[in-house]
N, C-alpha and C positions, 0 to 999 in steps of 0.2 A: 942191100947189104947191112945198112944201119938198122933196119927193122928187125933183121935176124939177130943182130947183136943185142938189141933191147929185149927181145923176147927171151933170149937165153939168159939174160941177166935176171929177168923176172922169174923165170922158171927155176933158176939155180942160184938163189940169193946167197947161199953159203960160199959160192965161188966168186961172188962180187968182191971188189976191192973195198977198202975202208971208206968211211964217210968223207965226202968232199963238199966244202962250202959252196953255196950257189954263186958266190963271187968268182969262183974259179971254173964255173961251167963255161964251155966254149963250143964252137961248131964241131970241133973234133972230139968233144967229150960227151959221153952218154951217161946222165945221172942214173944212179941205181935206186932201188926201192928205199934203201936206207937213207940215201940223199934226200928223196922226196919227203919222207917222214920227218927228218930233221928240219927241213925247210918249213914245215907246217907247225913248228912249235909256237905256243901262245903264252907269253909271260913266263917263259922258262918251263912250261909244262908240255907234256906230250899231247898229241892231238885229242885223244879221248878225254884226258883229264881237263884239257883246256875247254872243250865243249861243255863239260859238266860245270865248270866254274862260270862260264858265260850264262848258262841257263839258271844257275842259282842266284845270279846277280840281278836278274830281271825284277822290276818293281811294278806292282799293280797300283792303280789309282787309290789314294787314301791310305796306303800302307807305308810303314816305315821300314827301313833296312839299315842294319848296322854297317853295311858295306858302303852306304852313301853318306859318309861323314864329311863335313866341311869345317874349315877353321877360319873364322873371321880375321881380317887384318888387325894386328896389334894384340892378339891374344893367343894363348896355346890351347884354349878350350875348344873342343870339337862338339858339334851338334849335328843332328840329322837334318837333311833338307826339309823333310816334312815338318819338323819342329820349328824351323825358321818360318815356313809358310803359315803356321798356326798362330804366330804372334799377331798378325794383322790379317783381316779378311776384308776384301773389297766387295761393295754391293754389286759390282760388275760380275763377280764370280757366281752370283745368285740370280742373274738374269736382268739386272737393271740396264736399261738402254741409255739413260742420261743423254738423250739425243735432241734436246731443244729447249726452247724458251716459251713456246706458245701452247695454247689449249689443244693443239693437234698433236703435240708430242706424247710419247708413251707415258702413261701413269705408272711410276716405278714403286708405288706404295707396297705392293705385295713382295717385290724383290727386296726392298729395304727390311720388311718384317722377317723374311726368311733368313737374311744375313744376320740380323740381330738375334733371332731365336737360336741360330746355330752358335753364334758367338757366346751366348750365355752358357752353353754346354762346354765350350772349348776354352772358356776364360780368356777370350781374345777381344781385341778392339776391332771396330768396323770402320773402314775408310770410304770416303766419297771422293770421286775424282775431281780434278780441277776443270769442271765444265758444268753445264746446266742439267738439272734433273727435275722432272715434273713429279711432284709428290702431293697428292690431294689429301692424304691422311685417312685415318689416324695411323701413325707409326709409333709403336711402343718400344722404348729403350729399356731393356731389362736391368735388374739390379746388377751392379758391378761391371756394366758394359759401357764403353765410350763410343759415341758416334762422332767421327772427326772428318771435317772437310780439309781442304788445302789452304784455307784462309778465306775471309769473307770477301776478298777481292778476286778470288779464284773459283770457289765453289758456290753455286747459286741454286737454291731450292725454289722452284716456281710452284706456289701453293694454290693457285687458282682463287676461287671465291666460293667454296662450298659451305662455309660456316662451320666446318669441323675443326677440332683441335688437331693440329698437324703432327707435332711430336709430343709424346707423353713420356715423362720420366717415371719409370715403372717400379723403382725400388731403391734400396740403399746403394749409394755410390753411382747411380746412373748419371752419365755425363753427355753433354752435347757441346760441340766447340767448332770454331774455325769455319764458319759458313755464313752465307747471306740467305735469309728466308724472305721471299718477296711475294706479296699478294697482288693479283692481277687487276682487281676491280677496286674502285674508290669506295670508301665508307662502308665496309662490311659491318654487319649488325650482330654477329655472334662469332664464337670460336676464338681460340688462342693459338698463336704461333707455337708456343711452348707451354704445355700443360704440366706444371710441377705441383699440381694441386689435387687432382682426382685420386691419385694413389698415395697422397701425403708422404712423399719420399723422405728418406733420411740421408744426409750428407750428399745430396745431389748437387751437380755443378753445371753452370752455364757460363761458358768462357769464350770471349772473342767472337761473338755472334752479332750480326747485323740483322735487324728485322724491319721490314718496310711495309707500311700501310696495312697493319692488322686491325682487328677490332680490339683484342687484347694482345699485347706483345708477349708478356710472360705472366702466367697465372700461378701464384706461388702459395702453397700451404703445406707445412710439414715441419721438419726438424733440421736445423743447421744446413739450410740450402744457401748456396753462394751464387751470386750473379756478379761477374767481374769482367771489366773491359768489354762492355757490350753497348751497342747503340740501337735505339728504337726510334724510328721516324714515322710521323704521320698517322698515329693510331686514331681511329674514330671513336674508340671507347676509352681505354686506359693503356698507358704504356706498360706499367707493372701494377698488378693487383695482388695484395698480400693478405692472407688469412681469410679469404672468402669462405673456405670450407671448414673452418674450425671455430670453436668458442673457447672462452675461459683462457685466452692467451696461449692456446696450444699450438700455434705456429711459433716455434721456439728458435730463437737466435738466428733469424735470417740475416744475411749479409749482402748488401748492395754496395758495390765499390767500383770506382773508376768507370762509371756508366753515364751515358748521355741519353736523355729522352727529349727529342725534338718534336713538339706537338703541333698538330694542325690547329687551325683556329677553332674547329668544332670539337676537338678532343675534350671529353668530359673532365678527365684529370690525368696529368702525366703519371702520377703515382697515387694509388688508392690503398690506404692501410685500414683494414677492418678488424683484424685480430692478430696480435703479436706480442710476445714476451721477449724482451731483449733484442729489439731490432737495431741493426747497425747500418747507418747510412754514412759513407765516407767517400769524399772526393767525387761527388756526382754533380751533374748539371741538368736541370729540368727547365725547359724553355717553352713558352707559348701555352696554348690551350685555354680552356675556360677556367680551370684551376690548375695551378702547378702541382702542389702536393696536398692531398686531402686525407686527414685522419678522421674516420667516421665509423663508429661501431654500429652493429646491429644488435638484435636480441641476444643477450647473454655473452656478448663479445667484450673483450678487454684489450686495450693497448697499454702496455706497461713497460717502463724502463727502456725508452728509445734513446739511442746515442747517435745524434746527427752531427757530424763534424765536416767542416770544409765543403759544404754542399750548398749549391744553388737550389733552393726549394721552389722558387718560382720567379720567372723573369720575363718581361714583355708579354705577359698573358692578356687575354681578353676579359678576364674577370679578376679573381683573387689569387694572390701568390701562394700563401699557405693558409689552409683552413682547418680548424680543429673543432669537432663537435660530436656529441653522442646522437646516434640515430634512433636510439631506443632508451626508455627510462631505466632498463636493466644494464645499460652499457657502463663501462668503467674506462676512463682515460686517466692515467697516473704516471708521473715520473718521466715526462718527456724533456730531454735536454738538447738544445740546439746551440752548438758552440762554433764560433768563427764561420758562421754560415750567412746566407744572403736571401733576401726576397725583395725585388725592386721592379719599378717601372711597369707595374700592372695597372689596368684600367680602374679597378676598384681598390679596396684595402689591400695592402701588401701582406698583412697578417690579420686574420679574423679568428677569434676564439668566441664561439657563440653557444647559446644554450641548447639549440637543437631540440631534442625531446627530453632533456633533463639528464638524469643519471649522475654519476660521480665524475667530476672533472677537477683535477688538483695537481699541484706541484709541476707546473710547466715553466721551464727556465730558458732564458736566452742570454748568452754570454758572448761578448765579442761579436755580436750580430751587426750586420750592415743592411740598412734599408734606405733606398734612394728613390726619388721620383714617384710616379703614380698619381692618380687623380683622387684617391681616397685617403683615409687615414693611414699613418704608418702602422700602428697596431690598434685594433679595436677588440676589447674583451668585454662582452656583455654577461659573462657567466664564468664562474670558476673560483677556486680557492688556492692561494699560494702561487700566483703568477709572479715570476721574477724576471726583471730586465736589468742587467748589469753590464757596465763597460762596453756599451754598444753605441752605434751612431745612427741617428735618424735625421734625414735631411731631404730637402726639396719637397715637391708635391703641390697640390692645389691650395690656393689661398684660403678657401673656406674649410679646410680640413685641419686636423690636429695630429701632432706627432704620436701621442699615446692617449687613448680614450679608455677609461675604466668605468664600466656601467654600474648601475645600482646593484649592490649586493656582491660585487667582486671584492672579496676580503683577503687579508693577509698578503697583499701585493707589496712587492719591493721594486722600487725604481731608483737605482743608485749608480752614480758614477758614469752617467751617459752624456753624450753630446747631442743636445737638441738645438744648437745654435743655428743662426740663419746662414751660416757658411760651413761647408765641409770640404776643405780643399778648394777645388775649382767649382764645386756645386754651390748653388745659392738656393736657400729654402724659401718657398713662398707661403708656407703654412703659418697662419697667424697665432696658433696656439701650441704650447708645449705639451703639458700634461693636463688632462681634464678628468676630474673626479665627479661622477654623476650623483653620488650620495650613498650613505650607509656603507662606506668603504672602510670597514672596521679593521684596525690593526695594520694599516697601510703605511709604508715608509716611502717618502720622496726626499732623498738627500743627495748632496754632493753632485748635482747635475749642472750642466752648463746650458743656460737659456739665453746667452748673449744674442741680442738682435731680434728676439721673439717678442712681439707686441703684447701677447697675453701668455706669459710663461706658465702660470698654474691657474687653471679655472676650477672654481669650487662652487658647490651649491651654497645658498645663503644660510641654510640651517641643515641639520642632520647630515653633516659631512661624514660622520662616523666616529667611533670611540677609539681612543689610543692611537691617533695618527701622529706620525713624526714627519714634519716637513721643515727642513732646515739645511743650512750650509749649501744652498743652491746659488749659483752665480747667474746674474748679478743681484739677485733678490736680497740676500742677506746683507749686502754691502750698500744697499740703496733704500731710499724711502719714497713713499708715494704721498702726494698732497691730496687731502680730501677736505671738503667744506663741512663745517659743523652744521647739523640740521636737527630740528626737533623730531624728524622722522628717524634719526639714528645715524650711526657711522657705519661705513663699509670698509672693513679690513680685508679687501680681496687680494688675489694674486699671490698671497703668501709672502709679501714683503716682510723684512725684519723690523721696519719702522714706518710710522705714518706721521706726517706733518698736518696738524689741524688748522685750517684757515676759517675765515668767516666772520661772524659777529660776536662780540663779547657777550657773555651771559646766556648763551644758548643752552637750553636744557635737553639732555640726551638720556634716553632710557633703554635703547637697543644698540647693540654692536653686532653686525652680522659677520659670518665666516669665522666662527669659533669651533675649535675641536679640542678635545681633552689634552691638556698639556701644552697648548699653544702659548708662546711667550712673545709679546710685542713691546717695543719701545715706542712711546707716544710723545710727540713733541708739539705741544699746543702753542700756536702763535697768538691765540686769543683765550680769554677765560671761558671755561666750559663747566657747567654743572651736570653731574651724572646722578641720576636718580635710580633707586632700586626698582626691581620688577622687570617689566618688559616681556617680550614673547619668549616662549620656551626655546632654548637653544641659542638665544641671543641676548638674554637678559643680563642685568648688572647685579652682582652680589651685594655690593656695599655702596652707600652714597659717597660721592667724592667730588670735591671742587678743585678743578685744575686751574693753576695760575699761568697766565701768559708767559711763554718762554721758559717754563720750568718742566723739563721732561719727567715722565713717570712711566711705570710699568703696568702692563695689562696682561693678566694670565687667565686662561680659560679652563675651568673645571666644572662643567655643567652650566656655569654662568661666569661672567667676567669679574675677576677680583682685581681692583685697581689700587695701586699703592706706589 
């Protein structure tokens, strides 16, 4: 009977009663066709219209739809889902497996390159997940693209030991950050973890990266490249190499900040600078290796106007802490300034400025510098013009060494206001000599330094010290005298004391006084009568005959020869 009623209702819809809500349907009520259509409404639309709406809202892969808008929390701005996904791209979206730590894991180099190439067209960043990815390189990061891990404690790139450059910064604004790059074999002989040199990029950035056991950690040549909050451990070649691919100081304004380079014993140099104009080194720590920091030009290369502040340039190394030299006669090193920095506890000299192959080497200054320990000299300069050492502290070291050694021909040097005493706080200096001038050190100034407790404060050649030297106001020299015996062979006014007491035998004839330089003034206190005769050797002769009376002080001034009065 129910079937007949339903059939009649369907056949004669005009005779059916008005629409009844499904909530009122019951065993005793038979829904009409109108009831069924009403029950199939979608979003307030009839069945046919609803189906059209559903079909229109379907999304194909890679397409955007205005119907798929989302509103992030805290803002009224809506964006499409596809737009949100385009902000960041994962290497996993392009097939990277990131599935292990060993040489049997998948090499994800191709997937990284695909993701980065796509990101360059989409103006997007590329992310690397918080796990291990094997990448043998090379991977090129295009201009304007950032490759970002989840932090160097989370994302690890296992680079193997192929000798290839792993990541290449390929253009303006290319960035790599927040990951650990780890080489699997000890002592590689080629390749760089990060190559910021081949493409000579502009405004590239390396941030918060750990690099372990590379040949070169970062190879850098270009314009305004920044390395910040980065650590490089155990390089077999160089932690950071700067300007290898340029000449004429065309690696411009590189900045190395807040970075630590922990070298292996065999590391050639923690940092090698070959060509740079306006290099900034700030708040860095370079430890170990054969050389801490090496400034060395090649053919037609220049290193000019370096600003090194609050940086450990070399510490506890197997050789030299800081070395500066030209590797080619065409090289130019000019205007390097080291302020409030450090080089200490190295096996050889803590600072070495040497001739190398010649070239131009001038205007090198150290201010507020600290140098402790080590087996060699504090600072050795065998070459250069305009070396300045001011307001610095040199202490400790080997008993056979000297705090500062200026070799023959080092001119226009300034050594002023430094502490060369035998104690520096809790440190005790074993070095016997303070400042040693080898000769021909023209226009050199040694003033206002503290040599307390140093047995040989200022060592000078007997003749040819140099023209226009100024050596004065050094403690305790200017306030002390040295006793010397009168001899027919001459008098020795060494160490730069302000006065000399002459002892010996009355009536001694003297025709030479050594250790004279233009403008030197000495107070002489004879305890015996001495006769001074004109003549004598060049550079130590006496200008005028003079007879000194016992216990009557007189002055001696040097202007090519000694003038006594």
